[in-house]
C-alpha positions in Angstrom: 55.1 -13.6 -18.5 56.8 -10.8 -20.5 57.1 -7.4 -18.9 56.7 -4.0 -20.4 57.3 -0.7 -18.7 55.0 2.1 -20.1 55.6 5.7 -19.0 52.8 8.2 -19.3 50.4 5.3 -18.7 47.5 7.6 -17.5 47.6 9.6 -20.7 45.4 9.2 -23.7 47.9 7.1 -25.8 49.4 5.5 -22.7 46.1 4.1 -21.5 45.2 2.6 -24.8 48.7 1.2 -25.3 48.8 -0.4 -21.8 45.3 -1.9 -22.3 46.4 -3.6 -25.5 49.5 -5.1 -24.0 47.6 -6.3 -20.9 45.0 -7.9 -23.2 47.9 -9.7 -24.9 48.8 -11.2 -21.5 51.8 -9.1 -20.7 52.8 -7.8 -17.3 52.6 -4.0 -17.5 54.3 -1.6 -15.1 52.6 1.8 -15.6 54.3 5.0 -14.5 52.6 8.4 -14.4 52.7 11.6 -12.4 49.0 12.5 -12.9 50.0 16.1 -13.7 47.4 18.8 -13.7 48.0 19.9 -17.3 44.4 18.8 -17.8 41.8 17.3 -15.4 43.6 14.5 -13.4 40.2 12.8 -12.9 40.2 11.8 -16.5 43.6 10.2 -16.0 42.6 8.5 -12.8 39.5 7.1 -14.5 41.6 5.6 -17.3 44.0 4.0 -14.9 41.1 2.6 -12.8 40.2 0.5 -15.8 43.8 -0.8 -16.1 43.9 -1.6 -12.4 41.2 -4.2 -13.0 43.9 -6.4 -14.7 45.8 -8.6 -12.3 48.9 -8.2 -14.4 49.0 -4.4 -14.0 51.2 -2.6 -11.6 50.9 1.2 -11.0 53.7 3.5 -10.0 53.0 7.1 -9.4 55.9 9.5 -9.9 57.7 11.9 -12.3 60.0 10.4 -15.0 62.5 13.1 -14.4 62.9 12.1 -10.7 66.6 10.9 -10.4 66.8 7.1 -9.8 63.1 6.3 -10.2 63.3 4.7 -13.6 66.6 3.1 -12.6 64.8 1.3 -9.7 62.0 0.2 -12.0 64.5 -1.4 -14.4 66.3 -3.1 -11.6 63.0 -4.4 -10.1 61.0 -5.5 -13.1 63.7 -6.0 -15.8 61.3 -5.1 -18.7 62.0 -6.5 -22.2 60.2 -3.5 -23.7 59.8 0.1 -22.7 57.2 2.3 -24.3 58.1 5.9 -23.3 55.1 8.1 -23.7 55.5 10.4 -20.7 56.0 13.9 -21.9 54.6 17.4 -21.5 52.5 17.8 -24.6 50.9 20.8 -26.4 52.3 23.4 -28.8 50.6 26.4 -27.3 51.4 25.5 -23.7 55.1 25.2 -24.5 55.1 29.0 -25.1 53.5 29.6 -21.7 55.4 27.1 -19.6 58.6 26.0 -21.4 60.4 24.7 -18.3 57.8 21.9 -17.8 58.9 20.6 -21.3 62.6 20.8 -20.3 62.0 18.8 -17.2 59.6 16.2 -18.5 60.7 15.7 -22.1 64.5 16.3 -21.8 65.4 15.3 -18.2 62.8 12.5 -18.2 64.2 11.0 -21.3 67.7 11.3 -20.0 66.7 9.3 -16.9 65.2 6.6 -19.1 68.3 6.3 -21.2 70.5 6.1 -18.2 68.4 3.3 -16.7 68.5 1.5 -20.0 72.3 1.9 -20.2 72.7 0.4 -16.8 70.3 -2.5 -17.5 70.6 -3.2 -21.3 68.4 -5.5 -23.3 65.1 -3.8 -23.5 63.7 -2.5 -26.8 63.2 1.2 -26.2 60.1 2.5 -28.0 60.0 6.2 -27.6 57.4 8.7 -28.7 58.3 11.7 -30.7 55.9 13.9 -32.8 55.1 14.9 -36.4 55.8 18.5 -35.1 59.5 17.5 -35.4 59.2 18.2 -39.2 58.6 21.8 -38.4 59.0 24.2 -41.3 59.4 21.4 -43.9 57.3 22.1 -46.9 58.0 18.9 -48.8 55.1 16.4 -48.3 54.4 13.7 -47.4 56.9 13.9 -44.5 59.4 11.1 -44.7 61.6 9.9 -41.9 64.7 10.4 -44.0 63.9 14.1 -44.6 66.1 16.6 -42.8 64.2 18.1 -39.9 66.1 21.0 -38.4 63.6 23.8 -38.2 61.1 23.1 -35.4 58.4 25.7 -34.9 57.7 25.3 -31.2 59.7 24.6 -28.1 57.6 21.4 -27.6 58.7 20.2 -31.0 62.3 21.2 -30.2 62.3 19.1 -27.0 61.0 16.1 -28.8 63.5 16.4 -31.6 66.2 16.7 -28.9 65.1 13.4 -27.4 65.6 11.8 -30.8 69.2 13.0 -30.9 69.7 11.9 -27.3 68.4 8.4 -27.9 70.5 8.1 -31.0 73.6 8.9 -29.1 72.8 6.2 -26.5 71.9 3.7 -29.1 75.3 4.3 -30.8 77.4 4.4 -27.6 75.8 1.5 -25.7 74.1 -0.6 -28.5 70.6 0.1 -27.1 67.9 -0.8 -29.6 65.7 2.3 -30.1 62.6 2.9 -32.2 61.3 6.4 -32.2 57.7 7.1 -33.2 56.6 10.3 -34.9 52.8 10.4 -34.2 50.4 12.3 -36.4 47.4 14.0 -34.8 46.0 11.1 -32.8 42.3 11.2 -31.8 39.7 8.8 -30.3 37.9 7.8 -27.1 39.5 8.9 -23.9 41.3 11.7 -25.8 42.9 14.8 -24.4 40.7 17.8 -23.6 43.2 20.2 -25.2 42.9 18.5 -28.6 40.6 19.9 -31.3 38.1 17.1 -31.4 37.4 17.2 -27.7 37.2 21.0 -27.7 34.9 21.1 -30.7 32.5 18.5 -29.4 32.3 20.0 -25.9 31.7 23.5 -27.3 29.1 22.5 -29.8 27.1 20.4 -27.2 27.3 23.5 -24.9 26.0 25.8 -27.6 29.3 27.6 -27.9 31.3 28.7 -30.9 34.5 26.9 -31.9 37.8 28.5 -32.6 39.0 27.7 -36.1 42.6 28.6 -36.7 44.3 29.9 -39.9 40.7 30.7 -41.1 40.2 27.0 -41.6 43.0 26.6 -44.1 44.4 23.6 -42.2 45.0 19.9 -43.1 45.9 17.2 -40.7 46.9 13.5 -41.0 44.3 12.5 -38.4 45.2 9.1 -36.9 42.7 7.0 -35.0 43.9 5.7 -31.7 43.2 2.0 -32.4 45.4 2.3 -35.6 48.3 3.8 -33.6 48.1 1.2 -30.9 48.2 -1.6 -33.4 51.2 0.0 -35.1 53.1 0.4 -31.9 52.3 -3.2 -30.9 53.6 -4.6 -34.2 56.8 -2.4 -34.1 57.6 -3.8 -30.6 59.2 -6.8 -32.3 60.8 -4.9 -35.1 64.1 -4.2 -33.3 66.5 -2.1 -35.5 69.1 -4.3 -37.1 72.0 -3.6 -39.4 69.9 -4.5 -42.4 68.3 -1.5 -44.2 65.0 -1.9 -46.0 65.8 0.6 -48.7 66.4 4.2 -49.4 63.2 5.1 -47.4 64.5 3.4 -44.2 65.6 5.8 -41.5 67.9 3.1 -39.9 71.0 4.8 -38.6 74.3 3.8 -40.2 76.1 3.7 -36.8 73.5 2.6 -34.3 70.5 0.2 -33.8 68.2 3.2 -34.1 65.2 4.0 -36.3 62.5 6.7 -36.7 59.0 5.5 -37.8 56.1 7.7 -38.8 52.7 6.5 -37.5 49.9 8.2 -39.4 47.0 7.6 -41.8 49.1 8.9 -44.8 46.0 10.8 -46.0 45.4 14.3 -44.6 41.9 15.6 -44.2 40.9 19.3 -44.5 39.8 20.9 -41.2 36.5 21.8 -42.9 35.8 18.1 -43.5 36.8 17.3 -39.9 34.3 19.9 -38.6 31.6 18.7 -41.1 31.9 15.1 -39.8 31.5 16.4 -36.2 28.4 18.3 -37.3 26.9 15.3 -39.0 27.6 13.1 -36.0 26.2 15.5 -33.4 23.3 16.7 -35.7 24.4 20.3 -34.9 25.9 23.1 -36.9 29.0 24.7 -35.5 29.3 28.4 -35.0 32.9 29.3 -36.0 35.3 31.9 -34.7 37.7 32.3 -37.5 41.2 32.9 -36.0 44.7 33.5 -37.3 47.3 30.8 -37.2 48.5 29.9 -33.7 52.2 30.6 -32.9 54.3 27.6 -33.4 51.7 25.7 -35.5 51.9 24.5 -39.1 49.2 24.6 -41.7 49.4 20.9 -42.8 50.8 17.5 -41.9 51.0 14.4 -44.0 52.9 11.2 -43.2 54.9 8.9 -45.5 54.2 5.5 -44.0 56.1 3.3 -46.4 58.5 2.3 -43.6 55.8 1.4 -41.2 54.2 -0.8 -43.9 57.6 -2.5 -44.7 58.3 -3.2 -41.1 54.9 -4.4 -40.0 52.6 -4.9 -43.1 50.2 -2.6 -41.3 48.4 0.5 -42.6 46.4 3.0 -40.6 43.0 3.2 -42.4 40.3 4.4 -40.0 38.5 7.4 -41.6 36.9 10.3 -39.9 33.4 8.9 -40.7 34.3 6.0 -38.4 36.6 7.5 -35.8 34.7 10.6 -34.9 31.4 8.8 -34.1 33.4 6.5 -31.8 34.8 9.5 -29.9 31.3 11.1 -29.7 29.8 7.9 -28.3 32.5 7.8 -25.6 32.1 11.5 -24.8 28.3 11.3 -24.4 28.7 8.2 -22.2 31.5 9.5 -20.0 30.0 13.0 -19.4 26.4 11.7 -19.5 25.4 14.2 -22.2 
């Protein structure tokens, strides 16, 4: 039985990723700290579903704890590592930047050191579309220069890309970095727009609409993202470039891959679909742009397509109702 180590397993993306790999018959070692950034009960309930699989092993702890990841590599010898553990959120990185330093920077360092000591695993590391920062050229391509991050969260994720590249070069570690674009779906995070909007509207409360609604996002449904990650697991970076759109490093087995729908939606259309699904009209608080945020995101996914033949295609008219169905069931609304 093949073994994968998945960090951040109790998170939104971590849970769905682990479930897919367990369904494929893999042994999954899931690591999570169950932090209180949002309700830990939601995280515990996700993991309770994973615990029903006999091929799942849970480990509770912080990725930044010295030696913890080293011991997991020594014990389980994973062939693949999906590193999703991180402190997320643009706004919270202004309020509590040290948590990002500890989890994102120190945590990734511990992972890279463990992989260096026990080479062989394909390292699949999560980054973010926020790494593109102030870039105005769209769609965002992995080969674009990205040096002007707009939040400390984005800065820490961009730093992990640089750290991983250096280890890939020095120690020949195969690394694939994912830049995720606005992921949503069942079991989603309470700090994300869809969750907040649905909760507020069902409670008869107004929703906060930033930048006066002049926002566009490359909304990516969770099932599409999980499928893309699964297919990229076997696409280890090699010395063969796929073309001028390939982010493959010239000096290391390292590649960055966008995972998005490649078709941004207007925030107004996003809200309209929620209204249609709930049968309710949203009351809107029109707000200025949040510090550290960007008005639009749009992924160039030619590289994902070339590596896997897969395209993320789920539209809001399909994805949002699936989230609402889950929300109503989970919260008995």
